[in-house]
N, C-alpha and C positions, 0 to 999 in steps of 0.2 A: 877262314870263316868261322864265326862264332857259333852259329846254330844251322847247319845244313839240314834240310828237310826233304824237300821234293826233288826228284831226279828223273831226267828223260834222255833215252838214248835215241840219237838222230841217225837218219839214213847214211850219212857220210862218216859214221861212227864216232862223231863227237858226241859230247854229253853235256847237258844243261843241269845246273843244281842251283836250287833257291836256298837262300839263307835269310832265316826269319828270326834274329835275336828280339827279345822283347823291347829293349830299350836303346836301340841303335839304328843305323841305315839298314833299310830292307833292300836286297839285292839278289839278281840272277846272275850267274857267271857260265862261261862256257870253258871247257876242257878237251883235250883230246883223249883217245882211248887209253893212253898211258897215264893219264891223269895230270899231264902238264897244262897248266893255265893258259887259256888263249886270250880271253878278254871278258869285261864285265859289259853284260847287255842291258840290264836294267838297274838302276839305283834310285831309290826314294828315301829322302832324308827329310821330308818336310811334312810327314803325316804319322803322327804318334798313335792314330786310331787302329792301325792294322799291323799284323804280323805275318809275313810270306809264309805258305805252308806247301801242298801238294801242286805241282805243275804238270802241264801237258802241252803239245803242239798241235795245231789243227793243220789241215791241208794247204792253207795259205801261209804257214809258217808263223803265225801269230802264236804268242806264248800265253796261255792261261794260267793264273795263278789263284788258287783259293787263299783267303785271308783271314785270319783269326783277330781277336782283339775286341774292341769296344764297337766296331763298325764291321761286322762280317759280311763279306762280299767276295765276288769273283772278279778279277781284273784281268782285261785282254789287252796285251801289248802287241802293236804291229810294227814293223820295220819300213823305213823309207828306202828310196833308191840307194841310199848310201849305206844301208844296213844299221842306221840308228834307230833304236826303238823309242816308242812312246806310247802313252796311255790312250787306246781307242774306245774301250767301253768298259763300264763298270756295272755290275748286276749287284743289287742291295736291295733292302727293304724288308718289309714283314714277311715276305715268302721264303727268305732265306735266314735261318736261324744260327747254324754252324755248319757252312759247306765244307766238304771234305775232299772232294776230287770233281773235277769238270772237264767234260770233253765236248767237241762239237762234231755234230754228225748231220750232214743235210741242211747245215745253216741253223741248226737248233742246238741249244745248250743242254746237255743231260748232265745234271749234277747231283752227286750223293749228298743229302743234307740231313742233320740231326737236330732234334730238338729235346734238349734235357727236360725241360719243364713238362712236356708232354710224353717224355720217355718213348719217343719214336724216331726211327730213322728211316729214311725213304729215297727213291731216286725222283727227282724232279725235272720236268722238261720246260725250258723257257724259250721264246722267240728271240731272235736277235736285238729286238726292242726291249726285251727285258720282261715281257709278260708272261706269267705261269700258264702254262698250256695243259699239264697233266702231272699227277703224282701216282707213282705206283711202287709195288715191291716193298711195301711197309713191314716193318719189323720193331722188336723192342731194342731200345738203345742201351739199357742198362739193366742189371739184375740185382743190384745193391750190394755188390761185392767190392771189396777194396783191396788195394795192393799192399805190399810191405811198408809203403810211406803213408798209408792212410788215405790214398787218392781212389775215388771211384774208378773201376774198371768200366769202360764204355765199349760198345761195340757198333761204331758207324760203318755202313755198307762201303766196301772197297770196290772200285769200278774200273774196268777196262773196256776196250772195243775189239771185237774180232771183225776186221774189215772183209776178210774172205766170205764171211758168212752173214754179214750185215746184222750182227747180233751183239748184244751186251755181255760182259761176264761179270756178275756181281758176287762178291764174298760175303757171307753172313757169318759172323763170328760166334754167335750163341749156338747156332746149329752146326757150326764147323763145316760149312757147305758152300760149294760154288753152284751158281745158278747161271744157266744160259737163257737169255731173255730176248725176245724180239724187240723192236725199237717201239711198238705200242704198248709194251709191258708184259706180254703174255708170255708163260713161261714154257721153254722148249724142253728143258732138262735139268737135271741137278745130280751132283756126286759129292759124297763127303770127302773131307780133306783135313789138313793140319789146322791146329788150333793157334790163335793168337796173331794172324796175319795183319801186318800194318799197312801193306800196299801190295798191289799185285800189278803184273803186266804180262802180256801174251807174246810168245816169240812166233817167228814164222812157221815153225815146225810144230805149232800147236801144244807148246808146254807153256805151263804158268811159272813165272818167276815170283816167288812170295818173300817178302822180308818179314821176319817174325820178331815179336817183341818179347819182353822179360815175361809175360804172362802165358807164353807158348810153351808147350812141351818141348819144342825145339828151339829154346830160348836163345835170343839174339843171334839169329842165324839168317841166311838167304837159302830158300829151298827152290830147287828146280822141279816142278811136278809135270807128270804126264796127264795130258787133259784132251781126251778125244771127244769132241761134241756130238758125234754120230752114237757113241756107246754110252755116253753119260746118261 
């Protein structure tokens, strides 16, 4: 893989990884827990306007992938009876600027999205038909800082879902904070945490797995964080 980006751990211990090179085939692959390649699930070689990024899987085993490029969007791939994946839905348009992560809860799409022109990042809720229903948990996207390559440091919201409590967990990079949110956007609690997280996931025993980027104090690492919703 030239540019692996998103990763999902499945209940059967297999792993899905998205590959999003700038000028090549976009793809999603499956591996077993040892890293052995199983098969390619999705391959797109005729759309130069997108680049695969973060992925997730819903209860129907559909694959959701956020796409960067000249046509930012969220694509949803479903499998037929033979396990072959094809594009079911694409969410795009004026209400999505730079989607970061998408998850499906109760047939609704919860998407962390950022608009650099407005310097805002937020969680947006869409219907299955692609209609924007709600926007909440807004925050600043950038503070005007640059990394050592001269690239602006941005802080899109990182998102995961706690099924046991039917709540969202959102990471805000500027505040270095994890927030627990109800599905209507109201905040339940928050806790301070590590800097520079690039993505987060929640384990069954209520710990946060965070991948940390070069701008983190814990640079280029994966951190396992205790996170008790009740005490946050």
